[in-house]
C-alpha positions in Angstrom: 41.2 115.8 -26.7 39.5 112.3 -26.6 39.4 110.8 -23.0 42.0 108.2 -22.0 40.0 104.9 -21.6 40.9 101.8 -19.7 39.1 98.4 -19.1 39.8 97.1 -15.7 39.1 93.7 -14.4 37.2 94.0 -11.1 36.7 90.9 -8.9 35.5 92.8 -5.9 38.6 91.9 -3.9 41.3 94.1 -2.4 43.8 93.9 -5.2 41.4 94.6 -8.1 39.9 97.7 -6.2 43.4 99.0 -5.7 44.1 98.6 -9.5 40.9 100.6 -10.4 42.0 103.5 -8.1 45.6 103.4 -9.6 44.2 103.6 -13.1 42.0 106.7 -12.1 45.0 108.2 -10.6 46.8 107.9 -13.8 44.0 109.8 -15.6 42.1 107.0 -17.1 38.4 106.9 -17.6 37.6 103.5 -16.2 35.3 100.8 -17.5 35.2 97.8 -15.2 34.5 94.2 -15.9 33.4 91.3 -13.5 32.5 87.6 -14.2 29.7 85.5 -13.0 31.5 82.3 -13.8 30.1 79.7 -11.5 32.2 80.7 -8.4 31.3 79.6 -5.0 29.5 82.8 -3.7 28.0 86.0 -5.3 29.3 88.2 -2.5 32.3 89.2 -4.5 30.1 90.3 -7.4 28.0 92.6 -5.0 31.4 93.9 -3.8 32.5 94.6 -7.3 29.3 96.7 -7.9 30.0 98.7 -4.6 33.6 99.3 -5.5 32.6 100.5 -9.1 30.2 103.0 -7.5 32.7 104.2 -4.9 35.5 104.7 -7.4 33.3 106.5 -10.0 33.8 104.2 -12.9 31.9 105.1 -16.2 30.3 101.6 -16.7 30.5 98.3 -14.7 29.6 95.3 -16.8 29.2 91.6 -15.5 29.7 88.8 -18.0 28.4 85.3 -17.4 30.2 82.1 -18.2 29.9 78.6 -16.9 33.4 77.6 -15.7 31.8 75.3 -13.2 30.8 73.2 -16.2 34.4 72.1 -16.6 35.3 72.1 -12.8 38.7 71.3 -11.7 38.8 74.0 -9.0 37.6 74.4 -5.4 36.3 77.9 -6.4 34.0 76.3 -9.0 33.3 72.7 -7.9 31.7 72.6 -4.4 32.7 68.9 -4.1 36.3 70.1 -3.8 37.2 71.6 -0.3 38.8 75.1 -0.2 42.2 74.4 1.7 42.4 76.2 5.1 46.1 75.6 5.7 49.2 76.4 3.4 49.9 73.8 0.7 52.8 73.0 -1.5 52.6 73.8 -5.2 49.7 75.3 -7.1 46.6 74.9 -4.9 43.1 73.5 -5.8 41.8 77.1 -5.8 43.5 77.6 -9.2 40.8 78.0 -11.8 41.9 76.6 -15.2 42.2 79.1 -17.9 40.4 81.9 -15.9 42.7 84.9 -16.5 43.1 83.9 -20.0 39.3 83.9 -20.5 38.9 87.1 -18.5 41.6 89.1 -20.3 40.2 87.9 -23.7 36.8 89.3 -23.0 38.3 92.5 -21.6 40.2 92.8 -24.8 37.1 92.5 -26.8 35.4 95.2 -24.8 38.4 97.4 -24.9 38.4 97.1 -28.9 34.8 98.1 -29.0 35.4 101.1 -26.6 38.5 102.4 -28.3 40.5 101.7 -25.1 44.1 100.7 -25.4 44.8 99.8 -21.9 43.7 96.8 -19.9 44.4 96.6 -16.2 44.5 93.4 -14.2 45.4 92.9 -10.4 47.6 89.9 -10.7 50.5 89.7 -8.4 53.7 87.6 -8.3 54.9 88.3 -4.8 52.2 87.6 -2.2 50.1 85.2 -4.1 49.1 81.6 -4.3 51.3 80.5 -7.2 48.9 80.5 -10.0 50.6 80.3 -13.4 48.3 82.8 -15.0 49.5 85.6 -12.4 53.0 85.5 -13.7 54.8 88.4 -15.6 55.5 85.9 -18.4 51.8 85.4 -19.0 51.0 89.0 -19.0 53.7 89.7 -21.6 52.5 86.7 -23.6 48.9 87.8 -23.5 49.9 91.4 -24.7 51.5 89.9 -27.8 48.4 87.8 -28.4 46.2 91.0 -28.1 48.1 92.9 -30.6 48.1 89.9 -33.1 44.6 88.8 -32.8 42.7 92.1 -33.1 41.8 94.5 -35.9 43.0 97.5 -33.8 46.3 95.6 -33.2 47.2 94.9 -36.7 46.2 98.3 -37.7 48.6 99.8 -35.4 46.5 100.8 -32.5 48.3 98.4 -30.0 46.9 97.4 -26.6 49.0 97.4 -23.4 48.2 94.8 -20.6 48.9 96.7 -17.3 49.7 94.9 -14.1 50.7 97.6 -11.6 50.6 95.2 -8.6 52.9 92.7 -10.3 55.8 93.2 -7.9 54.2 94.6 -4.8 53.7 92.9 -1.6 50.3 92.7 -0.1 51.3 95.5 2.5 52.4 97.7 -0.3 49.1 97.1 -2.2 47.2 98.1 1.0 49.2 101.1 1.5 48.9 102.3 -2.1 45.2 101.9 -2.0 44.8 103.6 1.3 46.7 106.5 -0.1 44.2 106.7 -3.0 41.2 106.5 -0.9 40.0 102.8 -1.5 37.5 101.8 1.1 38.6 98.2 1.7 35.5 97.5 3.8 33.5 97.3 0.7 35.8 94.6 -0.8 35.5 90.8 -0.3 38.5 88.7 -0.8 37.5 85.3 0.8 37.3 82.3 -1.3 34.3 81.0 0.7 32.7 84.1 2.0 29.0 83.7 3.3 26.0 85.4 1.6 26.5 88.6 3.5 30.3 88.7 2.3 31.6 87.8 5.7 35.1 86.1 5.5 36.1 82.7 6.7 39.5 83.8 8.0 41.2 80.5 7.1 41.6 80.3 3.4 44.8 81.3 1.6 43.2 84.6 0.3 42.1 85.5 3.9 45.5 84.8 5.2 47.3 86.8 2.6 44.7 89.8 3.3 45.0 89.8 6.9 48.8 89.6 6.8 48.9 92.5 4.4 46.9 94.9 6.8 49.1 93.8 9.7 52.4 94.4 7.8 51.0 97.7 6.6 50.2 98.8 10.1 46.5 99.6 9.2 43.4 98.3 10.7 41.8 95.4 8.8 38.1 96.3 7.9 37.4 92.7 6.9 34.1 91.4 8.3 34.5 87.8 9.5 31.8 85.1 9.9 
């Protein structure tokens, strides 16, 4: 029997590390993809490499793109401050078109590999309100994937898997803990320092800390 392959988007954060572990637990041979897209720090890319090694993926690929060239986000434009308090509406940490681009490149690699499943760690419960994390977006991209590829039109359809979609951050932490994820290797902070130490103030840090607290587990996050 041929092996069951999956491409998994791996940012180096808590959610995507959990998704890799979930895919492996389902019997997938995992190929992980990260992006050097002009984000504020490289600590998350280093974390992604650690997670890939720890979870035994077959291949980890880093793709470069210049999203800081269009700006519009606090994560790619250093002249825009990362919010350190809760804000109303979609925050300035939203990166225009990011998940659309990431999934498109993952789709291309999946077609080359003969993988039919693409995993992404988006969440619509404990999240920042990004429009490209909603179930409607995932469903729409899956339709696009099967319209826009040779494999799709020849009947070898793709599935976009978002197993964290309806989980709270605490439920995600508990799931990863059961699967042996070492969250000490991950970096979630929007403005981590060069050593991967978190600020403890940004939206991502607050959600992560609350997740561990609500799960009743020790938080391994290193803070600056």
